[in-house]
C-alpha positions in Angstrom: 108.8 45.5 155.0 108.1 42.7 152.5 110.0 39.4 152.6 112.9 38.8 150.4 113.9 35.4 148.9 116.9 35.5 151.3 114.6 35.9 154.3 112.6 32.9 153.2 115.8 30.9 152.6 117.3 31.8 156.1 114.1 31.2 158.0 114.6 28.6 160.7 111.8 26.8 162.3 111.9 25.5 165.8 111.8 21.8 166.1 109.1 20.3 168.1 108.0 16.9 169.0 106.7 15.1 166.0 107.3 18.2 163.8 107.1 18.4 160.0 109.5 16.5 157.7 112.5 18.8 157.4 113.2 17.8 153.7 109.7 18.3 152.7 109.6 21.8 154.3 113.0 22.7 152.7 111.8 21.5 149.3 108.6 23.6 149.7 110.6 26.6 150.8 112.9 26.2 147.8 109.8 26.2 145.6 108.4 29.3 147.4 111.8 31.1 147.0 111.9 30.4 143.2 108.3 31.5 142.8 108.9 34.6 144.9 112.0 35.5 142.9 110.0 35.1 139.7 107.4 37.4 141.1 109.9 40.0 142.3 111.6 39.9 138.8 108.2 40.3 137.1 107.4 43.1 139.5 110.7 44.9 138.6 110.0 44.4 134.9 106.5 45.7 135.2 107.7 48.7 137.3 110.3 49.4 134.6 107.7 49.1 131.9 105.4 51.4 133.9 108.2 53.9 134.3 108.9 53.7 130.5 105.2 54.2 129.8 105.0 57.1 132.3 108.0 58.7 130.6 106.3 58.2 127.2 103.1 59.6 128.5 105.0 62.6 129.9 106.7 63.0 126.5 103.4 62.9 124.7 101.8 65.3 127.2 104.7 67.7 126.5 104.1 67.3 122.7 100.3 67.8 123.3 101.0 70.9 125.4 103.4 72.2 122.7 100.9 71.6 120.0 98.2 73.3 121.9 100.4 76.3 122.5 101.3 76.3 118.8 97.6 76.2 117.8 96.9 79.1 120.1 99.9 81.1 118.7 98.7 80.2 115.1 95.2 81.4 115.9 96.5 84.6 117.4 98.7 85.1 114.4 95.8 84.5 112.1 93.6 87.0 114.0 96.5 89.5 113.8 96.8 89.0 110.0 93.0 89.3 109.7 93.0 92.5 111.7 95.9 93.9 109.6 94.2 92.9 106.4 91.0 94.7 107.5 92.9 97.8 108.5 94.7 97.8 105.1 91.4 97.2 103.3 89.9 100.2 105.1 92.9 102.4 104.2 92.7 101.3 100.5 89.0 102.1 100.5 89.6 105.5 102.0 92.3 106.2 99.5 90.1 105.1 96.6 87.3 107.3 97.9 89.6 110.3 98.1 90.9 109.6 94.6 87.3 109.2 93.4 86.3 112.5 95.0 89.4 114.2 93.5 88.6 112.8 90.0 85.0 113.9 90.3 86.0 117.4 91.4 88.5 117.7 88.6 85.9 116.5 86.1 83.4 119.0 87.4 86.0 121.8 87.2 86.9 120.8 83.6 83.2 120.7 82.7 82.7 124.2 84.1 85.8 125.4 82.3 84.5 123.9 79.0 81.0 125.3 79.6 82.6 128.8 80.0 84.7 128.3 76.9 81.5 127.3 75.0 79.8 130.4 76.2 82.7 132.5 75.2 82.8 130.8 71.7 79.1 131.5 71.3 79.6 135.2 72.1 82.5 135.4 69.7 80.5 133.6 67.0 77.6 136.2 67.5 80.1 139.0 67.3 81.6 137.5 64.2 78.2 136.9 62.6 77.1 140.4 63.3 80.3 141.9 61.9 80.2 139.6 58.9 76.5 140.5 58.3 77.4 144.2 58.5 80.3 143.7 56.1 78.1 141.9 53.6 75.3 144.5 54.0 77.9 147.2 53.4 79.1 145.4 50.3 75.5 145.0 49.1 75.0 148.7 49.7 78.0 149.4 47.5 76.6 147.1 44.9 73.2 148.6 45.1 74.7 152.2 44.9 73.8 154.3 41.9 77.4 154.9 41.2 77.6 151.7 39.3 74.8 152.8 37.1 76.7 156.0 36.3 79.8 154.1 35.5 77.8 151.8 33.2 76.1 154.8 31.6 79.3 156.6 30.9 80.2 156.3 27.3 83.6 156.7 26.0 84.6 156.2 22.4 87.8 154.3 21.9 88.8 156.5 19.0 88.6 159.5 21.2 90.9 157.8 23.7 93.5 157.2 21.0 93.5 160.8 19.8 93.6 162.0 23.4 96.6 159.7 24.0 98.4 160.9 20.9 97.9 164.5 22.0 99.3 163.8 25.3 102.4 162.1 23.8 103.0 165.1 21.4 102.9 167.5 24.1 
């Protein structure tokens, strides 16, 4: 156990023949007590400072640990966001591909339908052309018929028509 200033103060030396000067020893002991008290005070102050510093270090260690945990949580959250974004991107791409396939299929179907309609219109136009040609040929045949020549060759006198009309009215 270390000495205390009180231990130094209460220390009694035995007196011997021709011993030390008592006042000089007491004066020296008083000086030792003062210096020892100063050292003890400084030691206490340094211990308090050390405790304060240790508390601060503990506080900063807690902050560091909390920050490290926060960084890990943030990294995990970022990874989760990244994974979710990739999943969503894949879903969007699949949906776009399905829509593209649907649009292509609809377009092909419409193109086939239009091609069939064009073929049908071609058939109808051939039928119309054939019928129209037959009609025109029939009309040409009528024009080329000799009956027209007989009509033109038929002569009728207008005076004969008047007399025939008068006869009919008298009767």
